[in-house]
N, C-alpha and C positions, 0 to 999 in steps of 0.2 A: 384398347376399347373395341369390343365387338369381335374378339378372336373366336376361332372355331370351338364349339363345345360338344362336338359329336362323339368324343371318346367317353362320355357317359352314355350307357346303352339305354334303349327304351325300357328294358326290364328293370334297370336300376331306377329310372324315373318313376315307373309304375309302382315299384316297391316303396320308394320314398313317399309317394302321394297316398298310397294305401295304408302303410304301416306307420308313417311318421318318422321312420328311421331306416337307413340303408348303409351298408358298408361298401366303400369305394376302394378297391384293392389297388395299391401302388400309385394312386392318382397324383400324389405329391412327392414321389420318390426323389426327384431332383432337388427338392427344397429341404430335405432333412438336415444336411450338414449346415447350410446357412442358418436355418432356424435354431439348430442346437447352439450355434455361436451366439445368436441373439438372445436365447434363453439364459445362457450363462452371464451375459452382460446384464440382463434384467434382474437375475438373482443377486448379482454383485452390486447393482445400482437400482434398488427397488423404487417404484413410483410412490406417489403420496397416498395411495389407497391399498398398498400391498398388505397382505394378511399372513401372519404365522398362526395357523389354527391350533387351538388347544388339543392336546393329545391325551386321551383317557388314561393311557398307561405310560406315557412319557417316552414311548419308543418311536423312532423315525422322525419324519418331518413332513408336514403338509403345508406347502407354500402356494399362495395364490396372488395374482396381480392382474390388472387390466388397464386399458386405455394408455398404452405405451407405444402404439404403432407409429406415431409421428416422431418419436424421439429415438427409437432404436432402428438403425438402418436396415437390418435384415427383416424386421417386421414390416417396415414401410415397403420394402421391395416386394415382399410376399403379397401384401394388400394390393399394390399398384401394378405389379408386373407378372404375377403368377396367373394361371388360368382360373383361380378360385372364383372370382366374380362372375365370369362367364359360365362356369359350371353351376354356380348358384342360380343364375338366370334360367338355365335349362330346367333345373329341378323345380323352380318356383313357377315357371311359365311367365317370366317377367321380361319386359322390354328395356328396363333400366335397373341398375343395381347400385345401392348405396352401401358403404361400409358403416356398420353400427359401432362395433368396437372389436378388439381382440382380447383374449382372456387366456392367461397361463395358469395351469394347475399342475403342480409337481408333488408327487408322493414318492418319497425316497424309500429304498428297500427297508423292510421291517416296520412300515407304518401300518398300524392296525385300524386307523381312523377311517370309517366309511363315510361317504357322502350320502345324505338321506334322500329318499324319494321326493321328487319335486318336479315342476316344470318351470321353464324360464320366463314365459311371457309376463306373469305378474310382477317379477322383479324389475322389469324394464318399463321405460316410458314409451312403449310402442304397442300398437295394435294393428292387426291385419292378417291376411291369410298368406301373403307372399313374404315369408320370413324363413330363414334357414341358418343353421349353425354347421360348421365343419369342426370336428374334434380330430386333430391330426396327431397320430402317434409318432413320437420321436424316439421311442424305444420299443422293443418287443413287449407285447402285452398278452400273457397267457389268458385263456378263456376265463379262468376263475378270478382274475383280477381286472376284467374288462368292464367298462360301463355297460349298464343294462337298461332296456327300454320296454315299456308296455305298448305292444303293437296296437295301433289304431286309437290310442288315447288322445291324440290331437284332434279327433273328431267327436269327442264326448260332449263338447259344448259347455265345458265347465272351466272356471277359474279357481285355482287353489291358492290358499295363502302361501306366500313365500316362507321359507323356513331357514332359520339360522343353521349353518353347517356345523357349528360347534356343538350344539345340544339338540337340534331338531325341533326347537319350539317355533311356533308361528310368529311372523312379524306382527307388530301391533298396528294392523291396518284398521282405520276407523271408517267403515263403510260396508254397505251391503254388496252381495254378489260374489263373495268369496267363501270357499269351503276349506275345511281341513283335509289335507291329502289323505286318502284312504290308506289303510294298513295293507299295503301291497304284499308284504312278506307273509302276512297271515292268510292271504287269499290268492297266492300265486297260481293255484290250480284253476282259478277262474279266468286267467289271462294268458295270452301268448307272450312270453317273455323273450326278448331278442338280446343276444350278445354274440360277439365275434372275437376269437383270438386274432391279434393284429401284429403286423410287422411294421417297422418304420416306413413311413410314406403312405400307409393306409389311412383312410379318413372315415369317420362316421358322420353322415349327414343326417340332421334331425330337425324337426319343426320345433318352434319355440313352445308349442303347447304339448309336446310329447313328454309324458312322465318318464323320468329316468333317475337312476341312482348309480353309485360307483362304490365297489368294495374298497377296503384298504389294500395296501400293497405289501403282502407278506412275502413276496418273491425276492430274488437276488438282484434283479435289474431295477433301475430307476423307472418311474413312470411319468414321463414328461408329456403332457397333453397340451398342444397349442391350438386354441379354438379361435375361429373368426366368425362373427355374426353379420349376416347380410340381410338387406331390406329390398323388397321389390316395389312394383308400381303402387300397390294399395296400402303400403305401410303409412301409418299416421301416428301423430303424437297422442299418447294416452296419459291422462291425468290420473295418478294413482292416489289412494287415500293414505299415503305415507311416503317416506323417503325411498326412492328407487335405488337399484344397484345395476349399473353405475349411477352415482348420484349426480345426474346432469342438472346442476343448479344454474339458474339464470338463463335458461334456454329461451324464455320469452315466447312460448307457444301456448295456444289454447287447445283443449281437447279436440281431436279430430283434424287438426291442421297437418299439412305435409311436413315432413322432417326437413329441417334447415340443411341446405347443401353446404354451407360454410362449416357446420359442425359435423355433418355426415356426408362427405363428398360422393358424388356419382363416380363410380369406378368403371362402369361398363354400360354401354348402350348398344342396342341392336343396330346393325347396319341397315340403312334404308335400302329398299329393293332397287335394283338397277334396271 
């Protein structure tokens, strides 16, 4: 709790806050092998909400699972013992950090299935400015197969309907205030699109409101992405007009209330001045 976070540079913090996404080179290099072992256990022993996505052409495999950090020792160790929570605090400008959940996304070689453009906040039962995800590469990721982001889209002041990853259709949310995600592919020249070739141990830090997508994995290497989602001081429970993902049922909170620490433990606190 309260470990040093200075090995994220001021330029990286500025880029994250300006663009809503930044690449942190080698930041979790020491955690690659433990997390690879945890991922293999996760795949062999899927959780209750694991998904095998439909593949348009039947090639490859797109596996997804989340909310397993308390049962898989390597995940738990990363959440509790790695510098991730402290690094999240520096990016967010937070004095305390809660873990929201972890999220595994695996695209095996030859998988053509793309992940559609979306942002994460409307999927979640969370609202606030101090929110960040780390997408940690456990394999080499060539630029053409890397996740992509629309720079600055976290500051557009919009909420887009969550989309089903299998067919890209909008969630059946009953309520005002949501829009269909714009056709980013048709208007790429209007935006600054960010993407980075990655090595194992590199991580992408991005805001829950940043629009992003991911191509298929037509390469020869697996693409195992281990994500963790973190919450800062101003994060609050958000009542959504439909089932959220993860579907935290029975949480017993009203819209705008602080997130329960028994469900979402505080992993990091700033050290008091001496």
